[in-house]
N, C-alpha and C positions, 0 to 999 in steps of 0.2 A: 415408524418399531422400534424403541431403544435395541440396540446389536447388545450380547450379553457379551464379556469383554474376555471370556475363554475359546475365541477359535481362529485358529489360521489356518491361512488356506494354503492348500498346492500351490507352486509351480507346476507347469505343465510336462507330462511326462517326457524322455528325452528319446525314446524311441523312432522318431522320423528326426532326431539332433539338428530342428533350420534353425532354428529358435532360441536366445540365450537364455539362460540361466540366473534367475532372479531371486535374492533371498524369501522363503517359504512366508515373511513377515510382512515382507514390500510390494507382496502382489496384489495387484488392484484389483478390487472385486470384489473380493470374499469378506463373510464378516470378519473382527479382532480377535483373534486365537486365533481361527479355524487352517483347516489344512485345504483346502481347494487343489486337485489336479488340473487343469487348465487343458481339455482336451485335446491332446499332441497326437494320442495315437487310432486314431478313425484308420481305419486299416479298408487304403482303399486301393482295388486292384490294379497292375501294375499297366491296365488300360487309358486308366482315366488320369486324369492332370486337375481338376478345379482346382478355380482361387489359389493358382500359383503364390502368388503374393505371400497366401496365410503362412503355408510349409511349404517343404522341397517332396515333390510329389518324385515318383518315380514312370518312367515310359512316356512316350508318345502323347502327346496333348490332344484332348478332347476339346471341340466345342461345348462352350457353355454360355445359357444364354446371356447375350450383352446384359440383359435389368437385371441376371445377379450378381452381376459383377455392378453392375450401377449400386446397387442396392447395399452391397458388403460397402464402397467407396463412401458411399450417404453415408454411413456410420460410422465413421471414422469420429473421435473425438476432436479431432483437430479439423475441419470439416465441416461439421455442422452442431446446432444446439439439441437439446433434449428430445422435442417434439420432432424433426426431423431422423432423429437416428431411430426414434420409435415407428417413422411412418417407414424406413427403410427396411429393419429389420423384418415386420411384419409382410411391405411387400412380397420381400426374399421369400420367406417361408408360405405364404399365400399361393405364389407362384411355384412354388418347386411339391406341395401337398397337391396342386389340382394336376401340374407333369405326371406324379406317380400315380394320381387316378384313373390319368389316361393310359399307362405306361400295363396296367394292370388290364387292358384290354387286347392289347398286341398278343400273338402269339411266340412262343419262342423263337422258329423261324422268322420271326420279325424282328425282335426285339430281343436279345442272349436276356437270363436273369441275371447273370455277371452287373449288365449295364442296369438294371432295374434296380439290382441289391447297391449299386456306385450311384445310383440318387437321393434315395433312401440312407444312405452316407451322409450325403452332403444336405439333405434335410437337417439329421442330426447333429450335424457342426455345426448348421443354424442357429437350432433351439439353442443348444449349448453357450456358443454365443454368444445371442442373446439374452439369455439367462443371466451368464455373465454379468452381462451390460445392467438389464434389472437388478442384480443382485448388488453392484455398486453401487447406484439408483437407491437402496432402500426401499424396493420394491417388491417384498420377499414371497408376498402369495406368489404374485406372477412367474416369477424367478422356478419357482418351486413348482408350477406347470409345466413349463419350459423342459423343467429336468426333468421330468417324469415322464413328459413324449418321447426327449432325447435315448433317456436310460432302455425305454422300449424297445426305439430302433434298435442298440446297441445290444440289446438280446436277443431279438429275433435275427440280425442280419452277423453278427460274428460271433451271441455265444454268452454266456457268465464267465466265462473261464477268459476274458481277453483284458487289456491291460486298462481298453477305452472304457469298458462295462463298469472296471472299480473304481474308476474315476469318476465317473460318473454317478456313484453307490454313491462315494462317499460324499461329493457335492450335495446331490439332494437330500443327503444327511446334516450337513453343513446349513444349510435350509430351513430343513421342519426345527431343525436346533437352534436354530436362533429367534424360530417364531415362539417359540417353548410349548414343541412338540417331542416332547420329551422319547416320549416310548416310538413314536413311528423312527425317531432321530437314533435310537437305539437299532431299531430290525437295521436298518441301511448300511449302517455304519460298524456295525458286529460283522454283519455280510461277507464286508469291503474289509474290512484287518481280515478273515478267517481268508477270502482267494490272494492279499497280495502276503500274505505269508507262503502261501502254498506256492505260490508266482517266483516268488522270490519279489514282488515288484518293489522297485528300484524307493519305490517314497512311500513304503511300507510304516515306518515311523511315522509319517506326520498323519497315517489315517489313525496307525495308534491312537497319536495325541488328540485324534476326536472325540477318539472312543473314552479318551481318560476324561475328557472335558464333558459327558455326556454324561459321564458315571459321576463329576462335579456338581451338575445341574441336578443333577436328581437327590443327593445329597447322597453317596454312596462313598464315600470319601475313601474306605480303605481300599476297594478295587479302584475307584477312581488314581490312589497312588501307586497302585501293582502295573498299572498299564501304563502313567505316568515312567515308572520306571524301566520299562520295557525300550519302550520308545526312547528314552534316551541313551539307555543303553544301545540298543539299534543306530542312534544317532551321531553316537559317537564313532560306533565301528565304521558307521560311514563315512565319518570328516565333516559329517553338515554343521560349523559351528553355528550357522542363523538357528538350524531347526534345536541344538542343544540349550544356546540361550534362552530359545522361547522356553525352552520347557521348565528349564531352572527355574523360569519365571512363573511358570505355570504350579511350579510344584510349592513357591516361595508362596504363591494365593491359596494353595488348598490351604497351606499352613495357617496361614490366618483364620479361613476359614471355620477350620478346625476348632483356632482359640477362642473364637468367637460365639 
């Protein structure tokens, strides 16, 4: 399915500060022109440190299944081909889902609620990572389902007023937009933009860029121009030169469409 040219993906939010930031337009795995906040804000408790090679966690180490580590290693694009990557992600997700099902039966005195929540968050991060891989390989419908599951976990465990929830709303909206489901995309990205404004999310201008892009695709040029303007203003205030350039390019595309 051809990806529309006006979406840009957000880099990971910087809450955990362990991964280098790349310009939004260069982030691998998002449709061109969209802004995806690739989940760096999963709110692990201090007692959990799964997959430390991915993010700098705080607190003491917890044992994570060696098979989960192996599955993540297999998904590295440097180590495997596409089919092996898919198998690695799917095995990792299946293993965590089975673990969560078993943990539900355990009473609080055997396994604290915090531990159960940490396992669900690890599943959420796995689904998020898998969705980004699928998105990079143009498997949009499957990526959509993974984002939907990850978003539900983030809402349940971390709440709607959490940066990671905003990240996933934005990214799910991006995938829906790429498939031409503009009304559904609008619902998610509009809510993400509202929350991003309220919590002063560092990537709010990129969420606004996506919202403007949806207006553009729906033919609502006046609203698109207004939201692009707000996004551009915020990007300039934050000194995000890459996003400023991108939004200016989107405004130029908007002008061309209005003329045609």
